LUMKOL-70612 format. One line per field, with one value per residue (C-alpha): residue number from 1; x, y, z. Coordinates in Angstrom, 3 decimals. Example, Ala and Ser with C-alpha at 12.3 -4.5 7.8 and 13.67 -1.06 7.14 Angstrom:
residues 2
pos	[1, 2]
c1	[12.300, 13.670]
c2	[-4.500, -1.060]
c3	[7.800, 7.140]
//
This chain:
residues 473
pos	[1, 2, 3, 4, 5, 6, 7, 8, 9, 10, 11, 12, 13, 14, 15, 16, 17, 18, 19, 20, 21, 22, 23, 24, 25, 26, 27, 28, 29, 30, 31, 32, 33, 34, 35, 36, 37, 38, 39, 40, 41, 42, 43, 44, 45, 46, 47, 48, 49, 50, 51, 52, 53, 54, 55, 56, 57, 58, 59, 60, 61, 62, 63, 64, 65, 66, 67, 68, 69, 70, 71, 72, 73, 74, 75, 76, 77, 78, 79, 80, 81, 82, 83, 84, 85, 86, 87, 88, 89, 90, 91, 92, 93, 94, 95, 96, 97, 98, 99, 100, 101, 102, 103, 104, 105, 106, 107, 108, 109, 110, 111, 112, 113, 114, 115, 116, 117, 118, 119, 120, 121, 122, 123, 124, 125, 126, 127, 128, 129, 130, 131, 132, 133, 134, 135, 136, 137, 138, 139, 140, 141, 142, 143, 144, 145, 146, 147, 148, 149, 150, 151, 152, 153, 154, 155, 156, 157, 158, 159, 160, 161, 162, 163, 164, 165, 166, 167, 168, 169, 170, 171, 172, 173, 174, 175, 176, 177, 178, 179, 180, 181, 182, 183, 184, 185, 186, 187, 188, 189, 190, 191, 192, 193, 194, 195, 196, 197, 198, 199, 200, 201, 202, 203, 204, 205, 206, 207, 208, 209, 210, 211, 212, 213, 214, 215, 216, 217, 218, 219, 220, 221, 222, 223, 224, 225, 226, 227, 228, 229, 230, 231, 232, 233, 234, 235, 236, 237, 238, 239, 240, 241, 242, 243, 244, 245, 246, 247, 248, 249, 250, 251, 252, 253, 254, 255, 256, 257, 258, 259, 260, 261, 262, 263, 264, 265, 266, 267, 268, 269, 270, 271, 272, 273, 274, 275, 276, 277, 278, 279, 280, 281, 282, 283, 284, 285, 286, 287, 288, 289, 290, 291, 292, 293, 294, 295, 296, 297, 298, 299, 300, 301, 302, 303, 304, 305, 306, 307, 308, 309, 310, 311, 312, 313, 314, 315, 316, 317, 318, 319, 320, 321, 322, 323, 324, 325, 326, 327, 328, 329, 330, 331, 332, 333, 334, 335, 336, 337, 338, 339, 340, 341, 342, 343, 344, 345, 346, 347, 348, 349, 350, 351, 352, 353, 354, 355, 356, 357, 358, 359, 360, 361, 362, 363, 364, 365, 366, 367, 368, 369, 370, 371, 372, 373, 374, 375, 376, 377, 378, 379, 380, 381, 382, 383, 384, 385, 386, 387, 388, 389, 390, 391, 392, 393, 394, 395, 396, 397, 398, 399, 400, 401, 402, 403, 404, 405, 406, 407, 408, 409, 410, 411, 412, 413, 414, 415, 416, 417, 418, 419, 420, 421, 422, 423, 424, 425, 426, 427, 428, 429, 430, 431, 432, 433, 434, 435, 436, 437, 438, 439, 440, 441, 442, 443, 444, 445, 446, 447, 448, 449, 450, 451, 452, 453, 454, 455, 456, 457, 458, 459, 460, 461, 462, 463, 464, 465, 466, 467, 468, 469, 470, 471, 472, 473]
c1	[89.136, 91.934, 94.841, 95.333, 99.142, 100.427, 100.970, 98.120, 97.549, 95.165, 92.899, 92.802, 96.034, 99.607, 102.167, 105.986, 107.729, 110.684, 113.732, 113.151, 115.683, 116.640, 116.264, 116.018, 115.415, 112.743, 112.444, 110.748, 108.940, 107.803, 105.638, 103.821, 100.300, 97.353, 94.658, 92.397, 92.452, 88.876, 87.488, 89.501, 92.294, 95.899, 99.299, 101.308, 102.729, 105.172, 103.428, 105.307, 104.838, 107.155, 107.920, 110.271, 109.636, 108.751, 105.313, 103.328, 103.391, 102.138, 100.824, 102.519, 100.780, 102.085, 105.719, 105.908, 102.511, 101.859, 102.243, 104.314, 106.069, 106.069, 107.975, 104.914, 104.342, 107.083, 107.652, 110.005, 113.489, 115.316, 116.323, 119.669, 120.723, 123.462, 125.525, 128.511, 126.534, 127.772, 124.705, 124.852, 121.552, 123.157, 124.620, 121.901, 119.587, 117.417, 117.892, 115.591, 116.546, 113.236, 112.050, 109.816, 108.731, 107.834, 106.367, 106.867, 110.667, 111.890, 114.810, 116.145, 115.469, 116.711, 114.400, 115.569, 114.237, 115.596, 112.866, 113.949, 112.005, 108.612, 108.422, 110.534, 111.403, 112.709, 116.410, 115.906, 113.782, 116.453, 117.230, 120.435, 120.538, 118.985, 117.529, 120.041, 117.246, 115.798, 112.233, 112.842, 115.084, 113.937, 113.945, 117.379, 118.908, 121.780, 124.267, 127.301, 130.411, 132.426, 135.534, 135.862, 134.153, 131.491, 127.905, 126.979, 123.714, 122.158, 119.369, 116.785, 117.100, 114.931, 116.898, 119.967, 120.969, 123.119, 125.894, 126.775, 129.003, 128.782, 130.594, 127.545, 124.274, 123.938, 126.495, 126.547, 129.021, 128.145, 130.722, 129.159, 126.104, 124.653, 122.798, 120.147, 118.045, 116.266, 114.388, 112.003, 111.812, 114.085, 112.767, 113.465, 117.162, 119.056, 122.694, 124.216, 127.018, 126.424, 128.463, 127.592, 127.185, 130.808, 132.094, 132.973, 131.738, 129.865, 127.920, 124.386, 122.738, 118.966, 116.146, 112.465, 112.404, 109.969, 111.191, 107.818, 109.033, 111.622, 109.315, 110.852, 109.248, 108.391, 109.579, 112.952, 115.908, 119.390, 123.018, 125.840, 129.217, 131.999, 131.750, 134.722, 132.981, 132.178, 131.064, 129.481, 130.715, 128.182, 129.260, 126.807, 125.001, 121.527, 119.826, 118.428, 114.966, 113.918, 110.390, 108.889, 105.255, 103.127, 103.057, 106.350, 107.084, 108.961, 110.659, 113.322, 115.857, 117.221, 119.808, 119.162, 120.461, 121.652, 120.870, 123.823, 122.468, 125.228, 124.313, 124.487, 126.174, 124.751, 121.067, 118.860, 115.129, 112.964, 109.464, 107.566, 104.331, 101.637, 100.493, 101.641, 101.075, 99.144, 96.174, 96.883, 93.238, 91.663, 90.810, 87.575, 89.114, 88.005, 84.403, 84.890, 87.408, 87.899, 91.542, 93.860, 97.377, 98.991, 102.555, 103.817, 105.336, 108.644, 111.388, 114.658, 117.196, 120.601, 123.368, 124.233, 126.830, 125.705, 126.869, 129.688, 127.590, 126.100, 122.401, 119.876, 117.524, 114.326, 112.212, 109.240, 110.696, 111.437, 109.178, 106.159, 106.405, 105.542, 102.098, 100.836, 97.450, 97.141, 99.371, 98.019, 100.551, 99.177, 102.238, 102.764, 99.809, 99.937, 97.887, 96.967, 94.383, 93.035, 92.728, 90.736, 92.025, 89.662, 91.558, 89.922, 91.567, 91.997, 95.327, 98.069, 101.615, 101.774, 104.946, 105.803, 108.153, 106.497, 108.176, 107.531, 109.167, 111.388, 111.040, 107.253, 106.404, 102.948, 102.254, 101.023, 101.179, 100.564, 97.896, 94.698, 94.431, 91.713, 89.393, 85.664, 83.261, 82.041, 85.537, 85.403, 87.376, 90.934, 94.599, 96.812, 100.409, 102.654, 104.783, 104.115, 106.793, 106.700, 107.355, 109.293, 108.344, 106.869, 103.961, 101.311, 98.106, 95.545, 93.266, 90.645, 89.937, 89.099, 92.228, 93.417, 94.410, 94.295, 97.621, 100.170, 103.842, 106.348, 109.965, 112.141, 112.788, 114.563, 112.021, 114.736, 115.362, 111.987, 111.337, 110.332, 110.199, 107.242, 106.145, 102.942, 101.668, 97.949, 96.234, 92.949, 94.386, 97.605, 99.303, 103.109, 104.974, 108.604, 110.360, 113.400, 115.995, 114.040, 115.863, 112.496, 109.366, 106.000, 103.916, 100.379, 97.574, 94.221, 90.696, 88.967, 85.421, 84.473, 84.342, 86.936, 89.218, 89.586, 92.820, 93.130, 96.208, 96.592, 98.847, 97.477, 98.482, 100.563, 101.208, 103.074, 103.501, 103.247, 105.700, 105.578, 102.593, 102.193, 99.679, 100.203, 97.184, 98.254, 96.889, 98.476, 96.825]
c2	[72.135, 70.089, 69.872, 66.615, 66.371, 69.107, 68.577, 69.767, 69.519, 66.792, 69.266, 72.731, 74.744, 74.563, 77.215, 77.115, 74.040, 72.743, 71.381, 67.647, 65.138, 61.776, 58.722, 55.007, 55.468, 58.169, 61.896, 63.196, 66.476, 68.536, 71.629, 74.004, 72.743, 73.983, 71.382, 74.045, 76.524, 76.118, 76.431, 79.622, 78.256, 79.400, 77.811, 75.532, 72.039, 70.211, 67.634, 65.053, 63.426, 61.051, 60.583, 58.646, 60.585, 64.143, 63.913, 61.343, 62.022, 59.865, 61.663, 60.521, 62.785, 65.308, 64.943, 67.929, 68.838, 72.518, 73.977, 70.943, 72.934, 76.317, 77.941, 78.021, 76.481, 75.665, 77.934, 77.385, 75.966, 73.006, 69.412, 67.677, 64.057, 64.080, 61.221, 62.039, 62.250, 65.787, 66.685, 63.558, 61.929, 59.077, 58.664, 59.239, 61.126, 63.717, 67.167, 70.093, 73.705, 75.497, 79.024, 79.418, 82.712, 82.546, 85.902, 87.078, 86.805, 84.769, 82.420, 79.102, 75.890, 72.344, 69.343, 65.806, 62.498, 59.012, 57.239, 58.368, 61.614, 60.253, 62.179, 64.767, 65.822, 69.200, 69.293, 71.457, 74.479, 77.115, 78.351, 77.208, 80.585, 83.280, 86.479, 89.359, 91.915, 92.263, 91.884, 89.427, 86.467, 83.259, 80.524, 78.968, 76.943, 74.645, 72.753, 70.606, 72.506, 69.532, 71.572, 72.735, 69.913, 72.013, 73.144, 76.433, 78.322, 81.183, 82.934, 85.521, 88.755, 91.426, 92.964, 90.857, 87.211, 86.256, 83.634, 81.244, 78.193, 75.311, 72.056, 70.347, 72.057, 73.388, 76.190, 78.784, 81.560, 84.534, 84.942, 87.367, 88.663, 89.513, 92.840, 93.894, 96.992, 96.948, 93.622, 94.058, 91.497, 88.517, 85.079, 81.364, 81.605, 78.900, 78.094, 75.235, 74.251, 73.004, 71.796, 73.718, 72.301, 73.235, 71.158, 74.063, 74.277, 77.303, 78.383, 79.741, 81.912, 82.215, 83.822, 84.610, 88.352, 91.068, 93.113, 94.645, 98.111, 97.864, 96.221, 92.819, 89.564, 88.569, 84.979, 83.191, 85.515, 84.055, 84.942, 82.760, 83.353, 82.166, 80.878, 80.677, 79.142, 82.483, 84.790, 84.685, 86.925, 87.283, 87.345, 90.194, 92.658, 92.200, 88.869, 86.399, 84.977, 81.350, 82.480, 85.655, 84.864, 85.793, 82.502, 80.787, 81.903, 80.259, 77.956, 75.462, 73.476, 70.041, 67.687, 64.763, 61.410, 58.620, 54.942, 54.612, 57.484, 59.898, 63.425, 64.403, 67.858, 68.671, 68.428, 69.908, 70.122, 73.027, 73.234, 76.449, 77.450, 78.247, 81.380, 84.758, 86.739, 89.497, 87.101, 83.910, 83.169, 83.998, 80.575, 78.802, 75.425, 76.125, 75.749, 73.089, 70.788, 71.926, 73.012, 75.889, 74.956, 73.818, 73.768, 74.489, 71.568, 70.212, 71.331, 69.860, 72.675, 72.841, 75.442, 76.670, 78.975, 81.446, 84.846, 84.955, 84.270, 81.376, 80.955, 78.335, 76.699, 74.886, 72.147, 70.223, 67.238, 64.435, 61.823, 63.881, 61.921, 58.754, 60.132, 60.774, 59.187, 60.330, 62.098, 64.311, 64.836, 67.770, 68.417, 71.861, 74.227, 77.469, 80.350, 83.773, 85.119, 82.393, 78.626, 76.612, 73.134, 70.197, 68.984, 69.937, 69.189, 70.645, 68.937, 68.747, 69.506, 71.408, 72.004, 73.568, 75.904, 79.019, 80.381, 83.509, 85.595, 88.178, 90.475, 90.453, 89.409, 89.248, 91.698, 89.196, 85.408, 82.632, 80.450, 80.964, 78.158, 77.504, 78.909, 79.058, 77.484, 80.941, 82.334, 85.079, 83.571, 82.384, 82.751, 84.180, 82.965, 84.144, 86.960, 90.578, 91.179, 95.017, 95.028, 92.877, 90.567, 87.221, 87.206, 85.324, 87.289, 85.955, 89.008, 87.375, 84.535, 84.204, 84.832, 86.153, 89.588, 90.442, 90.874, 90.077, 89.228, 90.074, 89.204, 90.648, 88.612, 88.905, 88.759, 88.817, 85.113, 84.345, 81.452, 80.778, 77.463, 77.261, 74.650, 75.248, 73.212, 73.617, 72.169, 73.033, 75.914, 76.889, 77.827, 77.641, 78.684, 77.622, 79.633, 78.686, 76.789, 77.357, 80.413, 82.178, 80.700, 82.334, 80.602, 81.803, 80.795, 80.806, 79.523, 78.597, 77.329, 73.752, 73.416, 76.157, 73.659, 74.946, 75.854, 78.569, 79.461, 83.041, 85.151, 88.664, 91.084, 88.432, 84.698, 82.092, 78.337, 76.266, 73.501, 70.000, 70.945, 68.217, 67.933, 65.314, 64.838, 63.985, 61.953, 60.960, 58.025]
c3	[22.033, 23.601, 21.126, 19.254, 19.234, 21.541, 25.255, 27.478, 31.229, 32.394, 34.179, 35.731, 35.141, 33.940, 33.223, 33.270, 31.848, 33.871, 32.052, 31.422, 32.702, 31.209, 33.457, 32.683, 28.970, 29.133, 29.608, 32.747, 32.147, 35.142, 35.025, 37.370, 38.101, 40.162, 40.894, 42.435, 39.564, 38.352, 41.886, 42.376, 44.558, 44.288, 44.518, 42.270, 42.575, 40.310, 38.125, 36.081, 32.685, 30.838, 27.157, 24.937, 21.717, 22.878, 21.265, 23.257, 26.997, 29.873, 32.945, 36.174, 38.681, 41.203, 42.301, 44.694, 46.222, 46.729, 50.205, 51.216, 53.931, 55.616, 52.766, 50.524, 47.137, 44.664, 41.680, 38.763, 39.092, 37.629, 38.233, 37.960, 38.343, 40.970, 39.583, 41.798, 45.054, 45.631, 47.729, 49.864, 48.921, 47.031, 43.562, 40.975, 43.314, 41.568, 43.072, 42.392, 43.014, 43.379, 44.097, 47.149, 48.653, 52.359, 53.429, 49.833, 49.909, 46.927, 47.515, 46.221, 48.124, 47.633, 47.228, 46.546, 45.269, 45.920, 43.912, 40.430, 40.417, 41.432, 44.712, 46.508, 50.040, 51.185, 51.918, 54.976, 55.737, 55.045, 51.523, 49.875, 48.106, 50.344, 48.945, 49.263, 49.568, 46.056, 44.787, 41.934, 42.733, 41.113, 38.445, 39.084, 36.284, 37.247, 35.073, 35.839, 34.731, 33.561, 32.772, 36.381, 38.267, 39.970, 39.649, 37.981, 38.450, 36.518, 38.451, 37.313, 39.292, 37.703, 34.855, 35.487, 35.585, 38.568, 38.313, 41.148, 41.651, 44.113, 44.885, 46.405, 45.315, 48.879, 49.293, 46.522, 45.784, 43.584, 40.808, 38.333, 36.509, 33.106, 33.005, 30.459, 31.091, 27.732, 27.784, 30.697, 33.483, 32.853, 33.814, 33.330, 32.330, 30.478, 29.714, 27.725, 25.370, 21.821, 18.879, 15.701, 12.210, 11.445, 14.380, 16.681, 20.274, 21.641, 24.711, 24.613, 27.278, 27.126, 29.089, 28.743, 28.148, 27.130, 24.192, 23.339, 24.295, 21.510, 18.991, 19.752, 20.886, 24.438, 24.213, 24.557, 23.909, 23.540, 22.913, 21.616, 23.203, 25.508, 29.088, 31.480, 34.467, 36.082, 33.279, 29.838, 27.013, 24.166, 20.540, 19.882, 22.106, 20.649, 21.297, 18.839, 19.524, 19.431, 18.550, 17.075, 17.849, 20.829, 22.714, 23.480, 27.023, 29.892, 27.394, 28.440, 26.444, 27.265, 25.732, 23.427, 24.668, 22.405, 23.095, 25.480, 27.570, 26.570, 25.536, 21.868, 21.811, 18.348, 19.312, 22.011, 22.385, 23.449, 24.887, 25.616, 27.337, 24.762, 26.534, 27.843, 31.033, 29.238, 28.930, 30.916, 31.794, 28.439, 27.010, 26.065, 26.975, 30.539, 29.405, 26.737, 28.421, 32.025, 31.789, 30.928, 29.852, 26.592, 25.291, 21.813, 19.950, 21.227, 18.857, 17.697, 18.078, 16.428, 16.243, 12.777, 11.264, 8.617, 7.380, 9.893, 12.980, 14.914, 15.578, 16.650, 14.176, 15.154, 13.620, 15.007, 16.807, 14.355, 15.986, 14.951, 11.705, 13.598, 14.442, 10.911, 10.261, 6.628, 4.120, 1.338, -1.473, -3.475, -5.640, -7.196, -6.962, -8.970, -7.620, -8.979, -6.562, -4.272, -4.289, -1.720, -0.962, -0.656, 2.403, 5.684, 9.015, 12.496, 13.302, 10.676, 9.560, 6.245, 4.265, 0.915, -0.891, -2.278, -5.425, -7.479, -10.193, -8.434, -11.463, -11.138, -7.573, -6.037, -3.225, -0.675, -0.580, 1.889, 3.418, 5.340, 7.902, 10.497, 7.822, 8.553, 6.022, 5.050, 4.848, 7.458, 10.316, 9.616, 10.518, 7.763, 7.481, 4.696, 3.321, 2.370, -0.247, -0.418, 3.345, 3.025, 5.905, 6.793, 9.199, 11.103, 11.588, 14.050, 13.991, 11.720, 14.160, 17.857, 19.908, 23.297, 21.937, 18.253, 16.574, 13.905, 14.240, 11.512, 10.656, 7.865, 4.720, 1.361, -1.505, -4.197, -3.680, -5.242, -2.869, 0.718, 2.571, 4.941, 7.456, 9.421, 12.357, 13.031, 16.077, 17.750, 19.774, 18.006, 14.750, 14.444, 11.295, 10.725, 8.008, 5.941, 7.953, 11.179, 12.455, 12.445, 14.015, 14.783, 17.490, 18.085, 20.419, 18.583, 19.196, 15.938, 16.214, 15.452, 11.676, 11.087, 9.356, 5.801, 3.995, 1.337, -0.711, -1.914, -4.117, -4.503, -7.264, -8.961, -9.055, -7.025, -7.010, -3.836, -4.657, -3.183, -1.054, 1.568, 4.393, 7.093, 9.311, 12.843, 15.732, 19.050, 20.826]
//
């Protein structure tokens, strides 16, 4: 059941992604890894993989072994390339700020690498950011504040994000915080600047949050706004969400680099853990393939202006098109009721525009993917127009916890652009310009590879229906 074109751990366990860094023409992706998971052992190390296209990854092994020192194993954090030698390990040294929790007390510790991120050493036994006496104090995210010539950190502290500055990655001063008491425990924060499609520059603050108590997602929440080096002022109080599905947690974003190595301010990428803490160990891949840990597809993320506000839009990373093994151009398919496609596949990228008569719309339209030969098991992805909402419903197939996610839509337009990525353990639906995405973890059985189109209580046309079967070698 290992996915065909999504990242998966080589064996045992993975969870949180760490923000990739760009070195020597490739991206270095680190993630939390436990080599003793199947045998029942605990602890996490940092394992590394490299990629040039964000689709095909090459495993490079463990970079920070677990229990390397008396401070315990390494949890989430971030890496930076210290081009200015501010920390004293040499220009270009890779520095990691990592949460460790000796005796259960979370704090931030410095590790460094002088071999281009292949291995790390602790920069002392004492924390560079000690715990002030709180339970949750973790997941530091550090950026270079170019405008002020210093480092800036955002740190997860329960229901708040703490802000810190430093000249050298070693000594940190608290300068502010961002408080939210309506999104559960905040984890894996993020902050970055982007140039929008209208040429203006904006800051984005993100965090993995749990909005289930308010009927919101439990994925990557974000705010656009202004940053002055010590505080962030959001444009709006309520967050946007990078994903509305069940399984896009602990996500990180990272910049795109052009051939010269410079960052492109108009494009970032995002990668998220294809799981959630409500059911982290509920996966048949343990029995079929000896591992537990996939990621959702890497996304190309851009900042867009629309209806007087700014928001992020996502698309599967562009290099996915380089891994197409066969393309099925099905043209326009009109449906009144159901229509089963002859194409069967367990790993593909499907796109189309669904159109209908707004004066006489169908009640429900979309696609059944991961469809069993007999038709019982499937994942439904589409739109319920009386709602009106788009949805992905994984209840009819094998999944960690049954459920359906929904997002509002406008049925009066009479059209909906849909792009669905199906792999052996996931379904992701990108809607419209990519402001809305639903990512779901699913476990179809072998042979559950059918595709059905449906338009109930009316008719719809699936225009320019294209299926690209994918393979990464």
